[in-house]
C-alpha positions as CSV (number, residue, x, y, z in Angstrom):
1,M,15.1,13.5,-45.4
2,M,15.4,11.5,-42.2
3,K,16.8,7.8,-42.3
4,P,14.2,5.1,-42.0
5,A,13.4,3.7,-38.4
6,N,12.2,0.4,-39.6
7,V,11.6,-1.7,-42.7
8,D,8.1,-0.4,-43.1
9,A,9.3,3.2,-43.2
10,Y,12.1,2.1,-45.7
11,L,9.4,0.6,-47.9
12,E,7.1,3.6,-47.7
13,D,9.7,6.2,-47.9
14,G,12.9,4.6,-49.1
15,C,16.5,4.8,-47.4
16,G,16.5,8.7,-47.3
17,R,20.2,8.8,-48.9
18,C,19.0,10.9,-51.9
19,Q,16.6,13.6,-53.0
20,F,14.1,11.3,-54.1
21,G,13.4,9.8,-50.7
22,G,9.6,10.0,-49.8
23,T,8.8,10.6,-53.4
24,P,7.4,8.4,-56.3
25,Q,10.8,8.6,-57.9
26,C,12.2,6.7,-55.1
27,K,14.1,3.7,-56.4
28,V,12.5,1.5,-53.6
29,H,9.1,2.1,-55.1
30,R,10.2,0.3,-58.4
31,W,10.5,-2.9,-56.6
32,T,7.5,-2.8,-54.0
33,E,6.2,-6.1,-54.8
34,P,9.4,-8.1,-55.0
35,L,10.8,-6.5,-52.0
36,Q,7.7,-7.3,-50.2
37,R,7.8,-11.1,-51.2
38,L,11.6,-11.2,-50.4
39,R,10.8,-9.7,-46.9
40,A,8.2,-12.5,-46.1
41,I,10.6,-15.2,-47.2
42,L,13.4,-13.8,-45.0
43,H,10.6,-13.6,-42.1
44,D,9.8,-17.3,-42.8
45,C,13.4,-18.2,-42.4
46,R,13.2,-16.6,-38.8
47,L,15.7,-13.9,-39.4
48,T,15.9,-10.9,-37.2
49,E,15.0,-7.7,-39.2
50,E,16.8,-4.4,-38.5
51,I,17.8,-1.2,-40.0
52,K,21.6,-0.8,-40.5
53,W,23.1,1.8,-42.8
54,S,19.5,3.0,-43.6
55,I,18.7,-0.2,-45.3
56,P,17.1,-3.5,-44.2
57,C,19.4,-5.9,-42.6
58,Y,18.8,-9.4,-41.5
59,T,20.5,-11.3,-38.8
60,Y,20.7,-14.6,-37.0
61,Q,21.4,-14.6,-33.3
62,G,23.0,-11.2,-33.6
63,K,25.2,-12.2,-36.7
64,N,24.7,-10.3,-40.0
65,I,23.6,-12.7,-42.6
66,L,22.1,-10.6,-45.7
67,I,20.7,-7.1,-46.7
68,L,17.9,-6.2,-48.8
69,A,18.2,-3.4,-51.0
70,A,16.7,-1.7,-54.1
71,F,18.6,-0.4,-57.0
72,R,17.6,1.4,-60.1
73,E,17.7,-1.7,-62.3
74,Y,16.9,-4.4,-59.9
75,C,16.4,-5.4,-56.5
76,A,18.5,-7.9,-54.4
77,I,19.5,-9.6,-51.4
78,S,23.4,-9.6,-50.7
79,F,25.0,-12.2,-48.6
80,F,27.9,-10.9,-46.3
81,K,29.6,-14.3,-46.6
82,G,28.4,-15.1,-49.9
83,S,31.6,-16.3,-51.3
84,L,31.6,-19.1,-48.9
85,L,28.3,-20.3,-50.3
86,Q,28.3,-23.4,-52.5
87,D,26.0,-21.3,-55.0
88,K,25.0,-24.8,-56.9
89,H,22.4,-22.9,-59.0
90,R,24.9,-20.2,-60.1
91,I,22.8,-17.5,-59.2
92,L,25.1,-15.3,-57.1
93,E,27.2,-12.4,-58.5
94,R,29.8,-10.0,-57.3
95,Q,28.1,-6.6,-57.1
96,G,31.3,-4.8,-58.0
97,E,35.1,-5.4,-59.0
98,N,36.1,-4.5,-55.4
99,S,33.6,-6.9,-53.8
100,Q,35.4,-9.8,-51.8
101,S,33.1,-11.7,-49.5
102,A,29.7,-10.3,-50.4
103,R,27.7,-11.9,-53.2
104,I,24.2,-10.5,-54.3
105,M,21.1,-12.4,-55.7
106,R,19.3,-10.0,-58.3
107,F,15.5,-10.0,-59.0
108,Y,13.7,-7.9,-61.8
109,G,10.2,-9.0,-60.8
110,T,7.8,-11.2,-58.7
111,E,7.3,-13.6,-61.4
112,E,11.1,-14.5,-61.8
113,L,11.4,-14.5,-58.1
114,S,8.7,-17.0,-57.6
115,K,10.5,-19.6,-59.7
116,V,13.4,-19.7,-57.4
117,E,11.9,-19.3,-54.0
118,E,12.9,-22.5,-52.8
119,W,16.6,-21.9,-54.0
120,I,16.5,-18.5,-52.1
121,R,15.4,-20.2,-48.9
122,D,18.1,-22.9,-49.5
123,Y,20.7,-20.2,-49.9
124,I,19.5,-18.3,-46.8
125,F,19.7,-21.5,-44.5
126,E,23.2,-22.2,-45.9
127,A,24.4,-18.7,-45.0
128,I,23.0,-19.1,-41.5
129,E,25.2,-22.5,-41.1
130,V,28.1,-20.9,-42.5
131,E,28.0,-17.8,-40.1
132,M,27.2,-20.2,-37.2
133,S,30.2,-22.5,-38.1
134,G,32.5,-19.4,-37.7
135,L,33.9,-19.6,-41.1
136,K,35.7,-16.7,-42.4
137,P,36.2,-15.6,-46.0
138,D,39.8,-15.2,-47.2
139,V,39.8,-11.6,-48.0
140,K,42.7,-9.3,-49.1
141,K,43.4,-6.6,-46.5
142,V,42.8,-3.2,-47.7
143,D,44.1,0.3,-46.4
144,L,41.0,1.8,-45.5
145,S,42.4,5.2,-44.4
146,I,40.8,8.3,-45.8
147,P,43.1,9.7,-48.4
148,D,44.4,13.2,-47.9
149,E,42.9,14.4,-50.8
150,L,39.3,13.3,-49.8
151,Q,39.9,14.4,-46.2
152,Q,40.6,17.9,-47.8
153,R,37.3,17.9,-49.7
154,F,35.6,16.9,-46.2
155,S,37.5,20.0,-44.8
156,D,36.0,22.2,-47.6
157,M,32.5,20.4,-47.6
158,P,31.4,19.3,-44.2
159,D,28.2,17.9,-45.7
160,L,30.1,15.6,-47.9
161,Q,31.8,14.1,-44.8
162,S,28.2,13.4,-43.4
163,A,27.0,11.9,-46.7
164,F,30.2,9.8,-47.0
165,E,29.7,8.4,-43.4
166,A,26.0,7.5,-44.1
167,L,27.2,5.1,-47.0
168,T,27.3,1.5,-46.2
169,P,30.9,0.2,-45.4
170,G,31.1,-1.7,-48.7
171,R,30.5,1.6,-50.7
172,Q,33.0,3.5,-48.4
173,K,35.7,1.0,-49.1
174,A,34.8,1.2,-52.9
175,Y,35.3,5.0,-52.8
176,I,38.5,4.8,-50.8
177,M,40.0,2.1,-52.9
178,F,39.0,4.2,-56.1
179,F,40.2,7.4,-54.9
180,S,43.6,5.9,-53.6
181,A,44.7,4.3,-56.8
182,P,46.1,7.0,-59.1
183,K,49.6,8.0,-58.5
184,Q,49.2,11.6,-59.7
185,L,47.7,14.0,-57.2
186,A,45.6,15.8,-59.8
187,T,43.9,12.5,-60.9
188,R,42.8,11.8,-57.5
189,Y,41.2,15.0,-57.1
190,A,39.7,14.7,-60.4
191,R,38.0,11.2,-59.3
192,I,36.8,12.8,-56.1
193,D,35.1,15.8,-57.8
194,K,33.8,13.7,-60.2
195,L,31.7,11.3,-58.0
196,I,30.9,13.9,-55.2
197,P,27.2,13.9,-56.6
198,K,26.9,10.3,-56.4
199,I,28.2,10.3,-52.8
200,F,25.4,12.9,-51.9
201,Q,23.0,10.3,-53.6
202,G,24.1,7.5,-51.4
203,K,25.4,5.3,-54.5
204,G,28.6,3.5,-54.9
205,P,31.2,4.4,-57.4
206,Q,29.8,1.7,-60.1
207,E,26.3,2.6,-59.4
208,Y,23.9,4.4,-61.9
């Protein structure tokens, strides 16, 4: 499955990171209407639309502001520096326990989205101001070197390395942290082997 060249291709065929790309089962197709509505809002906010990491990414003057993505249970926009936003309406969430600066806004349908459309715009403009101000989130430094056990699996399965490198940076970091945590060698290999199917599906370790 080829990666989408633009957002129109993403909405039509999906991100291409799993076997469901280009089929009715693709998770992108579950959220066509809210994704289209969110896309229109992002255009209205004068963000530049690109494809990065096989998903829609929106930038301002070359700076990453947010991404638009579909998951099995919801669709979302994810702010790269969401932890710096005031979040006065308390609608931002961490996507996973290892998330540091990113924050997501989840949506389950167009009706719900319509009720908070003005809030969405406010958050987007605030995110642009934060980015242009040069503020940086206070994040903990994480060792992102590939653990030896995962590197061994890459040697055994070259396609696995390609699938891993196609993941978003956040998903790669989550896997590295999860695989590196156990002290026992056997436990590390067990974790890797258990999650290999998710890597091929383009999912993070906590996604279903």
